[in-house]
N, C-alpha and C positions, 0 to 999 in steps of 0.2 A: 504492500499499499505504498509506504514511504519513495518508493521507487517512483509510481506514477503521479502523486504528486510533484516529487521532483520535475519529471519530465513534461507535466501541464505546467510549471511554473514556469519551465523554462520557453517552451513553445510559446506563453503567451508574452514572456518578454521580447519574443526574436519578431513576433507578431506585430508587437506595440513601435518597436525600431524600423522595422519593415516600412511600419503607416505614416511612419512620422515625417518622410519627406512628403507625402501625400496632403497630409494635412497643413503643411507648411505653406503649400500651393494653394490649396486650396483658401487659406488665410489671406494671400496675396490676391486671388482672381477677387474673394469675395469685398475688399478694399473698396471698390467704385462704390458700393452699394450703403458703405457708411458713410462715404463722402457726401452723397448724393442725401442724405439721411441728416447730413449735418446744416445745410441749407433751409432745411425745413422747421417750422416750429407746430408748436401745441397749444391750444387751449382745453382748458379744462372746468367744469361744473361739479363742486364740490360742495356736498350737500349732507350736515350733520345733522342725525336722524337719532332721537329718544327712541328706544325699545322699553316697553314698562309689561311688568306682569297683570297686571289690572287693566280691566275692559273688556268689550263686549266682541274682538274679535275683528272688529271693520279695519283694512285702510281706508284713510284721509283719501281726496281725490288729490291734493297735490304730492301722494306719492304712487299714485297708480304707475308711474312710470319704469318703478321696481316692485311690483306687488307678488311678481313671480317672485322675486329672489327672496323679496320677506316672508312668502309664504315656505319656504324652502324646513328642511328638518333642521338645520339649527338656530332656527327661528323659533319650534315650535311651542317652547317655552313663554313665549310673550303673546299677550294678550291684544297691546295695540301700540300704535306707532307713532312720533307727531315728528313732524318735522319743524327742526331750530331753526334751521339757516341756509342758507346756498350763496355760494361765494363762485364767482368767477376769475379763473386766474388764465392770462396766457402769458407762456416764454417760450427762447428761443433755444435751441438744443445746446445742452449743457451748462444752460443759465438757466436755474432754479429761482421757484417764486414760492414765496411765503404766503400763507395768512392767518391770522390772529382769530380761532373762534370764537364765539361767544361764551362756551363753555370753559375756554382761558387756554384750551389748546392750543400748541401751533403746529400747523400744517406747510410743510414743505415738498413741492412737489419740482423732480426736475427730468427732461426729457433726454430720454436717451440715444434715440432714436427710434427707427422704423426697419421692417424686413424688407426687402427688394419692391416687393409689390404693394407695399404700405399697407397690408392689413392687418398687420400687427405692431403693436405701439409700445415702448418696452420705458418706463417710469421708476424714478426712485422716488419711495414716497418715505417721508420722516415725519412722526407723528414726536411730539414735545409733551412733557408734563404740564400739568397747568401752574406748576411753578417755576416752568423753566429750565427746569433744572433735571436733566436726567431724560433720554429717550424714551420713548415706550414703543415705538416701533420704530422701525428702520429694514425696511425692504424693496424690490424690484419687483416691481411689475408688469407682469406681460398681457395686453388686453386687445381685444378685436379694436382695429380704428372705429371711432366712433360709439365706442360697446362702453359698459358700466361694472365696474369691481369693486366690491364692498368689504370693509376690513376695518379695523378696531374691538371693539368691544370694550371701551374703557368704562368704568363705574362714574354715574352720574345720578344725585337725588334716589329714586326710587327706581332706576333703571339701568339699562348701558347705552353708551354714544357708538352710533355706526357710522364711517362716513363711508357716503357713496361719491364714487369720483367716473366721471361721465368725460372722457376724452376724445379728442381726434386729432389726427395731424392736418397740417394747415401749408398750403403750397408758401415759400420763402417768396417776398416780392422781389421783383426783379429791378437789378441797381441801375 
């Protein structure tokens, strides 16, 4: 058995070394699409939503755009939702934009780029604590262009605050 494991590890290492030049070539070939993404910018609508364990189970009209997401299993414990606020953020590639929400949390979004077809966007999202000290979330988000992602789950009053981020890529203005 030890002989087989040694053989497998040796083959895996050899295969990895054999693929290294191909992966390097792929990175060079993919570079033009990254350059195209650098010329673009993004716009996001950020909605802070309070999820409460009390209520009649209806989703208010101003949250109908994420009703399917709020009916998912991870929100089964919550009986009502309330939109706290919405903010618009516009930013260029690798140039972060921040917003301080009414809950006291600071949300920073950075547009890292899009795939070659501009169907998926990559963002970096940072959520800071109310006191301004410490990071609650620091993650990369991959979402469809003009798509919505929910993240958070930060304690607030009698429930949890969830942030719904709806982003789309915007073509850069010609200079």
